[in-house]
Backbone as JSON, one array per atom type, in Angstrom:
{
  "sequence": "XXXXXXXXXXXXXXXXXXXXXXXXXXXXXXXXXXXXXXXXXXXXXXXXXXXXXXXXXXXXXXXXXXXXXXXXXXXXXXXXXXXXXXXXXXXXXXXXXXXXXXXXXXXXXXXXXXXXXXXXXXXXXXXXXXXXXXXXXXXXXXXXXXXXXXXXXX",
  "N": [[140.82, 142.11, 100.65], [139.52, 139.42, 102.47], [138.01, 139.48, 105.69], [138.92, 137.51, 108.49], [137.1, 135.06, 110.25], [135.67, 133.02, 112.87], [133.82, 130.04, 113.59], [132.48, 127.83, 115.96], [131.63, 124.58, 116.44], [130.22, 123.16, 118.98], [129.65, 120.29, 120.82], [127.69, 118.13, 122.95], [126.41, 115.27, 124.57], [124.49, 114.6, 122.49], [123.65, 117.14, 121.81], [123.86, 120.54, 120.59], [125.71, 123.55, 120.89], [124.27, 126.66, 120.59], [123.89, 130.16, 120.04], [121.78, 132.9, 120.77], [121.81, 135.79, 119.02], [122.27, 139.04, 120.25], [123.01, 141.48, 119.33], [124.62, 143.25, 116.57], [126.03, 141.54, 113.66], [123.88, 139.05, 112.41], [121.86, 139.52, 114.23], [119.22, 138.61, 116.4], [119.09, 136.03, 115.5], [119.83, 132.49, 115.77], [123.03, 131.15, 116.2], [126.22, 129.52, 115.74], [128.79, 129.81, 118.25], [131.46, 132.21, 118.03], [133.6, 134.4, 116.09], [135.34, 137.42, 115.07], [138.76, 137.18, 114.04], [141.41, 138.55, 115.67], [144.03, 141.02, 114.98], [147.32, 139.7, 115.05], [146.6, 137.33, 116.27], [146.42, 133.74, 115.95], [144.25, 131.77, 113.88], [143.09, 129.71, 115.35], [143.6, 130.6, 117.98], [142.0, 132.89, 118.0], [139.51, 131.63, 117.73], [139.29, 130.18, 120.16], [139.34, 132.32, 122.02], [137.04, 133.79, 121.26], [135.01, 131.87, 121.77], [135.21, 131.68, 124.56], [134.61, 134.35, 125.31], [131.95, 134.55, 124.38], [130.56, 132.44, 125.54], [131.64, 131.57, 127.93], [133.03, 129.21, 128.05], [135.9, 127.08, 128.01], [137.58, 125.78, 125.35], [138.99, 122.79, 123.96], [141.07, 120.71, 121.87], [140.36, 121.47, 119.18], [139.05, 120.8, 116.04], [139.56, 121.46, 112.76], [137.08, 121.81, 110.38], [135.99, 123.01, 108.15], [136.16, 125.66, 105.65], [134.43, 128.53, 105.07], [133.33, 130.72, 102.64], [131.85, 133.81, 102.57], [129.95, 136.02, 100.7], [128.69, 139.2, 99.9], [127.28, 140.78, 97.33], [126.21, 143.38, 97.23], [127.58, 144.63, 99.16], [126.56, 145.0, 101.69], [127.36, 143.72, 103.96], [130.68, 142.98, 105.15], [132.79, 140.93, 103.11], [133.44, 137.59, 104.13], [135.76, 135.23, 105.47], [135.32, 132.32, 106.86], [136.35, 130.2, 109.37], [135.64, 127.04, 110.33], [135.33, 125.13, 113.18], [135.25, 122.11, 115.16], [134.33, 120.57, 118.22], [134.1, 118.51, 121.17], [135.2, 118.75, 123.54], [135.5, 120.48, 126.33], [135.42, 122.9, 129.04], [133.88, 124.53, 131.88], [131.12, 126.74, 132.77], [128.15, 127.61, 131.11], [127.48, 131.01, 130.29], [125.57, 133.94, 130.02], [125.91, 136.93, 128.01], [126.47, 140.35, 126.86], [126.33, 140.17, 124.12], [125.49, 137.69, 123.13], [123.26, 134.99, 123.79], [123.86, 132.0, 125.01], [122.84, 128.56, 124.54], [121.91, 125.08, 124.84], [120.9, 122.85, 122.22], [118.96, 120.12, 121.14], [120.12, 117.84, 118.71], [118.28, 116.88, 116.79], [116.37, 118.82, 116.92], [117.06, 121.34, 115.98], [116.87, 124.87, 115.52], [116.39, 125.69, 112.65], [114.83, 127.53, 111.15], [115.16, 129.84, 112.52], [117.75, 130.44, 112.21], [120.71, 131.56, 110.41], [120.44, 131.75, 106.84], [122.28, 130.22, 105.32], [123.04, 128.1, 106.96], [121.43, 125.79, 106.76], [122.43, 124.46, 104.59], [125.06, 123.6, 105.19], [125.2, 122.66, 107.84], [124.18, 119.95, 108.11], [126.34, 118.54, 106.99], [128.41, 118.94, 108.83], [127.31, 117.64, 111.01], [127.58, 115.05, 110.09], [130.25, 114.79, 110.27], [131.86, 115.54, 108.1], [134.48, 116.93, 106.16], [134.83, 120.03, 104.43], [134.72, 122.59, 101.85], [133.25, 125.74, 101.22], [131.29, 128.12, 99.4], [129.29, 130.98, 99.61], [126.85, 133.1, 98.28], [125.13, 136.0, 98.99], [121.99, 137.81, 99.12], [120.72, 141.19, 99.63], [119.1, 140.8, 101.77], [120.19, 138.86, 103.28], [119.75, 136.3, 102.32], [120.53, 133.21, 100.76], [121.77, 133.34, 97.55], [123.25, 131.87, 95.75], [125.27, 128.9, 95.99], [128.2, 126.9, 96.6], [129.48, 123.83, 97.37], [132.16, 121.89, 98.29], [132.97, 118.74, 99.05], [135.47, 117.28, 100.97], [137.44, 114.51, 100.26], [138.52, 111.65, 102.06]],
  "CA": [[141.12, 140.94, 101.44], [138.41, 139.06, 103.35], [138.29, 139.39, 107.11], [138.84, 136.14, 108.98], [136.19, 134.81, 111.35], [135.6, 131.63, 113.31], [132.63, 129.46, 114.17], [132.88, 126.61, 116.66], [130.54, 123.62, 116.6], [130.49, 122.5, 120.25], [128.59, 119.31, 121.06], [127.71, 117.26, 124.14], [125.19, 114.5, 124.83], [123.56, 114.74, 121.38], [123.2, 118.52, 121.76], [124.77, 121.51, 119.97], [125.64, 124.88, 121.49], [123.93, 127.79, 119.73], [123.63, 131.38, 120.79], [120.87, 133.88, 120.2], [122.55, 137.05, 118.9], [121.58, 140.19, 120.82], [123.41, 142.69, 118.6], [125.59, 143.02, 115.49], [125.72, 140.62, 112.57], [122.99, 137.94, 112.75], [120.98, 139.92, 115.33], [117.94, 137.93, 116.47], [119.22, 134.68, 114.95], [120.68, 131.53, 116.47], [124.26, 130.88, 115.46], [127.31, 128.95, 116.52], [129.64, 130.84, 118.84], [132.63, 132.52, 117.23], [133.69, 135.81, 115.73], [136.51, 137.92, 114.34], [140.14, 136.91, 114.44], [142.08, 139.84, 115.9], [145.42, 141.09, 114.5], [148.3, 139.06, 115.92], [146.11, 136.02, 116.72], [146.19, 132.69, 114.97], [142.82, 131.5, 113.72], [142.68, 128.89, 116.49], [143.58, 131.47, 119.17], [140.78, 133.69, 117.88], [138.37, 130.75, 117.99], [139.23, 129.92, 121.61], [138.98, 133.57, 122.7], [135.64, 134.1, 120.97], [134.16, 130.92, 122.5], [135.2, 132.08, 125.97], [133.89, 135.63, 125.43], [130.53, 134.42, 124.08], [129.88, 131.35, 126.25], [132.34, 131.27, 129.18], [133.6, 127.87, 127.97], [137.25, 126.87, 127.5], [137.54, 124.64, 124.43], [140.24, 122.1, 123.63], [141.0, 119.73, 120.77], [139.61, 121.99, 118.05], [139.28, 120.12, 114.76], [139.05, 122.29, 111.65], [136.25, 120.98, 109.52], [135.61, 123.68, 106.91], [136.34, 127.09, 105.44], [133.26, 129.04, 104.38], [133.48, 132.08, 102.11], [130.57, 134.5, 102.49], [130.07, 137.21, 99.86], [127.51, 140.04, 99.68], [127.59, 141.64, 96.19], [125.83, 144.77, 97.47], [128.5, 145.09, 100.22], [125.84, 145.28, 102.93], [128.25, 143.18, 104.98], [132.0, 142.7, 104.58], [133.01, 139.53, 102.76], [134.0, 136.87, 105.27], [136.37, 133.91, 105.38], [134.95, 131.75, 108.16], [136.99, 128.93, 109.68], [134.71, 126.28, 111.15], [135.94, 124.1, 114.01], [134.34, 121.22, 115.86], [134.9, 119.95, 119.41], [133.22, 118.11, 122.26], [136.09, 118.81, 124.69], [135.44, 121.84, 126.89], [135.13, 123.01, 130.47], [133.26, 125.79, 132.25], [129.66, 126.83, 132.85], [127.61, 128.6, 130.18], [127.08, 132.29, 130.86], [125.02, 134.95, 129.13], [126.67, 138.17, 127.94], [125.72, 141.39, 126.16], [126.3, 139.93, 122.67], [124.87, 136.43, 122.74], [122.69, 134.18, 124.87], [124.12, 130.62, 124.59], [122.07, 127.46, 125.11], [122.05, 123.79, 124.16], [119.78, 122.38, 121.43], [119.05, 118.74, 120.68], [120.48, 117.79, 117.28], [117.09, 116.7, 115.93], [115.43, 119.94, 117.13], [117.76, 122.6, 115.72], [115.92, 125.9, 115.05], [116.86, 126.16, 111.35], [114.07, 128.69, 110.68], [115.63, 131.01, 113.27], [119.2, 130.5, 111.99], [121.09, 132.18, 109.14], [119.98, 130.97, 105.69], [123.3, 129.28, 104.84], [123.22, 126.98, 107.89], [120.71, 124.6, 106.32], [123.23, 123.79, 103.57], [126.3, 122.99, 105.67], [125.06, 122.03, 109.16], [124.11, 118.48, 108.0], [127.68, 118.0, 106.72], [129.14, 118.95, 110.1], [126.73, 116.56, 111.82], [128.13, 113.8, 109.57], [131.69, 114.89, 110.46], [132.52, 115.68, 106.8], [135.25, 118.14, 105.92], [134.38, 120.62, 103.18], [134.93, 124.0, 101.53], [131.98, 126.22, 100.68], [131.15, 129.53, 99.07], [127.89, 131.4, 99.63], [126.57, 134.44, 97.77], [123.91, 136.44, 99.66], [121.35, 139.04, 98.68], [120.72, 142.23, 100.66], [118.29, 140.34, 102.9], [120.96, 137.74, 103.85], [119.28, 135.01, 101.78], [121.5, 132.62, 99.85], [121.45, 133.43, 96.12], [123.89, 130.68, 95.18], [126.28, 128.31, 96.86], [129.0, 125.81, 96.05], [130.09, 123.08, 98.46], [133.05, 120.82, 97.83], [133.26, 117.84, 100.16], [136.82, 116.73, 100.89], [137.48, 113.05, 100.4], [139.65, 111.25, 102.93]],
  "C": [[139.97, 140.67, 102.42], [138.88, 139.04, 104.8], [138.09, 137.94, 107.54], [137.97, 136.07, 110.23], [136.25, 133.34, 111.72], [134.17, 131.29, 113.73], [133.05, 128.14, 114.8], [131.63, 125.8, 116.97], [130.87, 122.8, 117.85], [129.32, 121.56, 120.55], [128.81, 118.58, 122.38], [126.37, 116.54, 124.22], [124.12, 114.71, 123.77], [122.92, 116.13, 121.29], [124.29, 119.4, 121.15], [124.58, 122.85, 120.66], [125.37, 125.92, 120.41], [123.72, 129.0, 120.63], [122.68, 132.28, 120.04], [121.58, 135.22, 120.21], [121.69, 138.22, 119.37], [121.93, 141.49, 120.11], [124.36, 142.29, 117.47], [125.08, 142.09, 114.41], [124.91, 139.44, 113.11], [122.08, 138.24, 113.95], [119.64, 139.18, 115.26], [117.94, 136.51, 115.93], [120.04, 133.8, 115.89], [121.87, 131.22, 115.59], [125.23, 130.12, 116.35], [128.08, 130.09, 117.16], [130.87, 131.03, 117.96], [132.66, 134.0, 116.92], [134.98, 136.14, 115.03], [137.81, 137.42, 114.93], [140.83, 138.26, 114.52], [143.5, 139.83, 115.33], [146.38, 140.48, 115.53], [147.87, 137.71, 116.47], [146.18, 135.01, 115.59], [144.69, 132.47, 114.89], [142.32, 130.69, 114.91], [142.65, 129.71, 117.79], [142.32, 132.35, 119.16], [139.54, 132.88, 118.19], [138.21, 130.51, 119.49], [138.79, 131.17, 122.38], [137.51, 133.89, 122.51], [134.69, 133.15, 121.71], [134.07, 131.34, 123.96], [134.39, 133.36, 126.17], [132.37, 135.45, 125.27], [129.81, 133.36, 124.91], [130.45, 131.06, 127.63], [132.91, 129.85, 129.2], [135.03, 127.93, 127.45], [137.21, 125.63, 126.62], [138.94, 124.1, 124.17], [139.99, 121.2, 122.42], [140.13, 120.23, 119.61], [140.02, 121.28, 116.77], [138.7, 121.0, 113.66], [138.31, 121.39, 110.67], [135.91, 121.65, 108.19], [136.11, 125.12, 106.88], [135.17, 127.52, 104.57], [133.57, 130.45, 103.91], [132.09, 132.66, 101.92], [130.78, 135.8, 101.73], [128.7, 137.88, 99.71], [127.85, 140.99, 98.53], [127.25, 143.11, 96.43], [126.66, 145.4, 98.59], [127.76, 145.56, 101.47], [126.68, 144.84, 104.12], [129.62, 142.98, 104.35], [132.09, 141.22, 104.2], [133.76, 138.85, 103.89], [134.63, 135.55, 104.84], [136.2, 133.3, 106.77], [135.56, 130.37, 108.32], [136.13, 128.21, 110.72], [135.45, 125.15, 111.86], [134.85, 123.3, 114.7], [135.06, 120.68, 117.09], [133.78, 119.48, 120.33], [134.02, 118.11, 123.57], [136.14, 120.25, 125.2], [135.21, 121.76, 128.38], [134.53, 124.39, 130.73], [131.75, 125.69, 132.28], [129.18, 127.92, 131.89], [127.2, 129.87, 130.92], [126.62, 133.21, 129.74], [125.95, 136.16, 129.08], [125.89, 139.18, 127.1], [125.61, 141.17, 124.65], [125.46, 138.72, 122.28], [124.36, 135.7, 123.98], [122.83, 132.71, 124.48], [123.21, 129.61, 125.28], [122.23, 126.21, 124.24], [120.76, 123.41, 123.44], [120.01, 120.93, 121.03], [119.26, 118.74, 119.17], [119.25, 117.66, 116.39], [116.04, 117.8, 116.12], [116.13, 121.29, 116.93], [116.8, 123.62, 115.11], [116.32, 126.51, 113.71], [116.13, 127.41, 110.86], [114.48, 129.97, 111.4], [117.15, 131.14, 113.19], [119.46, 131.22, 110.66], [120.79, 131.21, 108.0], [121.0, 129.92, 105.23], [123.42, 128.03, 105.68], [122.57, 125.68, 107.4], [121.51, 123.8, 105.28], [124.42, 123.04, 104.16], [126.2, 122.33, 107.04], [124.97, 120.5, 109.05], [125.48, 117.84, 107.71], [128.51, 117.93, 108.0], [128.62, 117.84, 111.0], [127.24, 115.19, 111.38], [129.65, 113.76, 109.67], [132.46, 114.94, 109.14], [133.29, 116.99, 106.74], [134.84, 118.68, 104.55], [134.86, 122.06, 103.06], [133.63, 124.48, 100.92], [132.06, 127.71, 100.4], [129.65, 129.84, 99.02], [127.81, 132.84, 99.15], [125.2, 134.84, 98.32], [123.31, 137.68, 98.99], [121.33, 140.04, 99.84], [119.88, 141.88, 101.88], [118.92, 139.12, 103.6], [120.4, 136.37, 103.47], [120.32, 134.51, 100.79], [120.97, 132.7, 98.42], [122.01, 132.2, 95.41], [124.93, 130.17, 96.16], [127.0, 127.18, 96.12], [129.68, 125.13, 97.22], [130.92, 121.95, 97.87], [133.43, 119.98, 99.06], [134.64, 117.24, 99.94], [136.75, 115.23, 101.1], [138.7, 112.67, 101.22], [140.84, 110.7, 102.17]]
}
């Protein structure tokens, strides 16, 4: 059974919140805030908790936009079921922590080369506010070997 994770696409003033990972999965890369869903939590509760822990922001009006399945055939990483949410409704002041250093990036200046390999495939869909399902197969270097994206029609 895949472990459940969350990613939250938080936007304001034509900017997106990304965090530079200081440890763990995606170390040294920019990523959306999010993380593991703990036992007893709903996926949305896990998303809100992770956003607060990683950025010090309280998010509201989370809109689920996608479910991403990540698979590593060599089992370097555990397979992941990632629930992607989007919001521009939040409060609080950004704060650094021991896991991630959050900061705002202009949409047209996203650091794709310093992000996880899969982001280049699905980030543009989120920017267009499209709902979708996606599967990604990674090699041992976290590069996408193959992917399948199904865009949901309204």
